[in-house]
C-alpha positions as a printed Julia matrix, in Angstrom:
288×3 Matrix{Float64}:
   0.0    0.0     0.0
   1.2    3.5    -0.83
   0.75   5.88    2.12
   0.39   9.67    2.16
   2.59  10.45    5.14
   3.94  13.98    4.53
   0.99  15.95    5.9
   1.33  18.37    8.79
  -2.03  20.17    8.49
  -4.01  16.91    8.26
  -4.06  13.97   10.67
  -6.17  10.81   10.8
  -6.35  10.48   14.56
  -8.49   7.37   15.03
 -11.15   5.16   13.41
 -14.01   3.2    14.94
 -17.66   2.23   14.45
 -17.92   3.45   10.87
 -16.28   6.82   11.51
 -13.0    8.7    11.18
 -11.69  11.15   13.78
  -9.65  13.72   11.86
  -7.7   16.93   12.37
  -8.01  19.43    9.55
  -5.36  21.94   10.65
  -6.96  23.16   13.93
 -10.45  21.78   13.3
 -11.47  18.33   14.58
 -14.09  16.56   12.45
 -15.82  13.19   12.71
 -16.9   11.78    9.35
 -18.47   8.49    8.3
 -16.37   5.9     6.47
 -18.06   2.65    5.34
 -14.74   0.8     5.31
 -14.38   1.22    9.08
 -16.31  -1.91   10.06
 -14.56  -2.42   13.41
 -15.91  -1.34   16.78
 -12.8   -0.52   18.79
 -12.65   1.46   22.02
 -12.62   5.22   21.45
  -9.8    6.08   23.83
  -8.83   9.41   22.32
 -10.6   12.27   24.18
 -11.1   14.18   20.92
 -13.93  11.78   20.05
 -15.86  13.75   22.68
 -14.39  17.15   21.87
 -14.78  17.5    18.1
 -15.9   20.66   16.35
 -18.44  18.88   14.16
 -19.72  15.45   13.1
 -21.34  14.48    9.82
 -24.48  12.44   10.54
 -25.97  10.3     7.8
 -29.72  10.21    7.22
 -31.59   6.93    6.81
 -33.26   8.45    3.74
 -29.91   9.37    2.14
 -27.51  12.27    2.5
 -27.06  13.76    5.91
 -26.05  16.9     7.8
 -23.28  18.39    9.89
 -23.91  18.49   13.62
 -21.8   21.41   14.85
 -20.57  21.36   18.46
 -18.15  24.29   18.3
 -18.04  27.29   16.0
 -15.99  26.61   12.89
 -15.08  28.92    9.99
 -17.09  28.72    6.79
 -13.76  28.25    4.98
 -10.22  27.73    6.25
  -6.85  27.09    4.64
  -4.66  24.01    4.72
  -1.16  23.55    3.37
   0.55  20.58    1.77
   4.19  21.44    1.18
   4.02  24.44   -1.24
   0.31  24.06   -1.98
  -2.52  25.86   -0.16
  -6.16  24.73   -0.32
  -9.44  26.2     0.86
 -11.32  23.69    3.0
 -14.97  23.72    4.03
 -17.54  21.18    5.23
 -19.75  20.26    2.29
 -23.25  18.83    2.13
 -22.1   15.27    1.57
 -19.41  14.8     4.27
 -16.52  16.03    2.09
 -14.2   19.0     2.66
 -12.67  19.59   -0.78
  -9.53  17.51   -0.17
  -8.87  13.78   -0.24
  -5.63  13.71    1.83
  -4.66  10.19    0.73
  -4.3   11.5    -2.83
  -1.14  13.35   -1.86
   0.84  10.22   -2.66
  -0.36  10.52   -6.27
   0.37  14.26   -6.37
   3.93  13.47   -5.29
   4.3   10.75   -7.92
   3.18  13.04  -10.74
   5.29  15.93   -9.45
   8.41  13.77   -9.33
   8.06  12.66  -12.96
   7.31  16.2   -14.14
  10.34  17.64  -12.35
  12.63  14.96  -13.79
  11.37  15.35  -17.36
  13.61  16.97  -19.95
  10.58  18.78  -21.44
   7.51  20.59  -20.18
   4.78  17.97  -19.86
   1.24  18.73  -20.98
  -1.11  17.13  -18.45
  -4.85  16.42  -18.74
  -6.67  16.17  -15.4
 -10.15  14.7   -15.88
 -12.78  14.84  -13.1
 -10.39  17.39  -11.61
 -12.58  18.32   -8.58
 -11.03  21.15   -6.5
  -7.74  21.04   -8.37
  -5.29  19.52   -5.9
  -3.62  17.3    -8.53
  -3.71  20.15  -11.04
  -1.89  22.46   -8.63
   0.72  19.81   -7.83
   1.46  19.42  -11.54
   1.59  23.17  -12.13
   3.9   23.63   -9.16
   6.22  20.95  -10.59
   6.44  22.79  -13.93
   3.8   21.19  -16.17
   1.04  22.86  -18.12
  -2.4   21.47  -17.3
  -5.88  21.19  -18.73
  -8.31  20.79  -15.81
 -11.77  19.43  -16.64
 -14.75  18.89  -14.34
 -18.51  18.87  -14.95
 -19.2   20.99  -11.86
 -18.95  24.76  -12.27
 -18.62  25.13   -8.5
 -15.73  22.69   -8.27
 -13.83  24.41  -11.09
 -14.35  27.78   -9.38
 -13.03  26.26   -6.14
  -9.99  24.91   -8.01
  -9.29  28.39   -9.37
  -9.48  29.79   -5.84
  -6.96  27.17   -4.7
  -4.62  28.19   -7.51
  -4.73  31.77   -6.21
  -4.06  30.63   -2.63
  -1.11  28.56   -3.88
   0.23  31.48   -5.96
  -0.08  29.41   -9.13
  -2.81  31.36  -10.95
  -0.29  32.69  -13.47
   0.85  29.21  -14.48
  -0.19  27.63  -17.83
  -3.58  26.08  -17.03
  -6.98  25.81  -18.73
 -10.0   25.58  -16.41
 -12.92  23.9   -18.18
 -16.47  23.05  -17.08
 -17.36  20.17  -19.36
 -18.45  16.56  -19.64
 -15.17  14.64  -19.59
 -16.1   12.09  -22.25
 -17.36  14.73  -24.68
 -14.32  16.87  -24.03
 -11.85  14.09  -24.79
 -13.79  13.19  -27.96
 -13.5   16.81  -29.13
  -9.78  16.87  -28.32
  -9.36  13.75  -30.44
 -11.08  15.43  -33.38
  -8.97  18.56  -32.91
  -5.77  16.53  -32.82
  -4.73  17.85  -29.41
  -2.29  15.66  -27.48
  -1.22  15.24  -23.86
   1.92  13.78  -22.3
   0.12  12.59  -19.16
  -3.41  11.94  -17.97
  -4.8   11.9   -14.44
  -8.36  10.81  -13.75
 -10.45  10.09  -10.68
 -13.86   9.16  -12.11
 -16.91   8.87   -9.85
 -18.98   5.72   -9.55
 -21.98   7.64  -10.84
 -22.57  11.17  -11.95
 -24.13  13.6   -14.38
 -22.46  16.02  -16.77
 -23.46  19.71  -17.1
 -25.96  18.76  -19.82
 -27.5   15.91  -17.82
 -25.22  13.23  -19.31
 -25.22  10.09  -17.15
 -21.89   8.54  -16.13
 -21.8    4.96  -14.8
 -18.29   3.74  -14.03
 -18.84   0.07  -14.8
 -20.36   0.93  -18.18
 -18.18   3.82  -19.29
 -14.68   3.45  -17.83
 -13.06   1.09  -20.34
 -14.36   3.04  -23.34
 -13.15   6.29  -21.76
  -9.69   4.82  -21.24
  -9.62   3.74  -24.88
 -10.69   7.23  -25.92
  -8.02   8.82  -23.72
  -5.35   6.73  -25.43
  -6.11   8.59  -28.67
  -5.13  11.95  -27.13
  -1.81  10.77  -25.71
   1.31  12.12  -27.36
   3.81   9.87  -29.12
   5.98   9.88  -26.01
   3.65   9.99  -22.99
   5.08   9.98  -19.47
   2.34   8.6   -17.19
  -1.33   7.78  -16.73
  -2.88   7.77  -13.25
  -6.28   6.14  -12.72
  -7.81   6.43   -9.27
 -11.09   5.06   -7.93
 -13.11   4.85   -4.73
 -15.67   2.52   -6.28
 -16.32  -0.6    -4.2
 -15.68  -3.71   -6.26
 -13.27  -2.09   -8.7
  -9.98  -3.54   -7.47
  -6.54  -2.08   -8.14
  -5.69  -5.21  -10.13
  -8.68  -4.74  -12.44
  -7.66  -1.14  -13.14
  -4.07  -2.26  -13.71
  -5.27  -4.86  -16.21
  -7.32  -2.3   -18.13
  -4.47   0.21  -18.34
  -2.03  -2.48  -19.37
  -4.35  -3.84  -22.06
  -4.9   -0.41  -23.56
  -1.47   1.22  -23.25
   1.43  -1.27  -23.19
   1.02  -2.58  -26.72
   1.5    0.88  -28.27
   3.6    2.69  -25.67
   5.5   -0.02  -23.78
   6.3    0.97  -20.23
   4.92  -0.71  -17.15
   1.74  -0.74  -15.08
   1.4   -1.04  -11.32
  -1.48  -0.82   -8.9
  -2.1   -0.59   -5.19
  -4.37   0.68   -2.5
  -3.57   4.12   -1.14
  -4.01   4.95    2.5
  -3.43   7.07    5.58
  -1.69   6.26    8.84
  -3.95   6.21   11.9
  -2.17   7.93   14.78
  -3.98   6.06   17.54
  -3.14   2.58   16.27
  -0.11   3.23   14.05
  -1.89   1.17   11.38
  -2.86   2.13    7.82
  -6.45   2.81    6.72
  -7.03   1.89    3.05
  -8.7    4.86    1.35
  -8.89   4.07   -2.36
  -7.26   2.32   -5.29
  -4.83   3.57   -7.9
  -3.37   2.08  -11.08
  -0.46   3.8   -12.8
   1.09   3.37  -16.22
   4.49   4.98  -16.67
   6.89   5.13  -19.56
   9.98   3.84  -17.77
């Protein structure tokens, strides 16, 4: 398992009974996590002294139960990057801290490249991976179907002092966008994608991972340059194993581009137990 262990502003303090106890800079949050199926003793006193807890509803969704006043928005830093964080309507905060291990991987390849890499970030969310690539010296095309998420990503670029870097911010359906890029003949040296299990594009287009992922990967292959550097595929979808994603990437990319494919879970260290909580799956193709 690959572990994101360079954070100072984020800490996964403990896990128990379907929940995470987390520190987001100075704010303590309790959020649900369906992978936490154990019922261990909650020894840490912060379980009873959190700022807020996200409570799920039996009818779907949920709400934040606030115990202490928290800011509407606050800032968190990861190395040279700064992000705006806020509690959202569906338990999220705008950052998936475990993804930092993928930001570091992409940054390392970009910094070592003998050319400026052109990166396509699909389902780009609040732009954390985009900012990591920009900071490392790449130019990036950031695509997400949500206007609000793209606006948030732009705000993060300002906070990180990267707004003057070569980036395109696009609100678009990812599949339609890649199809247009294919017709235009535009090419990218690297692709990052974190597709949802289910979603809708800005025009009401329905996305179902199990039905659309393989065809999207095949489509993305057509917009890779002749000498691509890497392809990162991440997923939180239950039942889509790292090995399955590795197989798909290998089937699509190795024949034409060579290179190698690897896959793993990604995770976060739990301070209370010194163990690692699995938080998602990633498959990576890289040139060398």
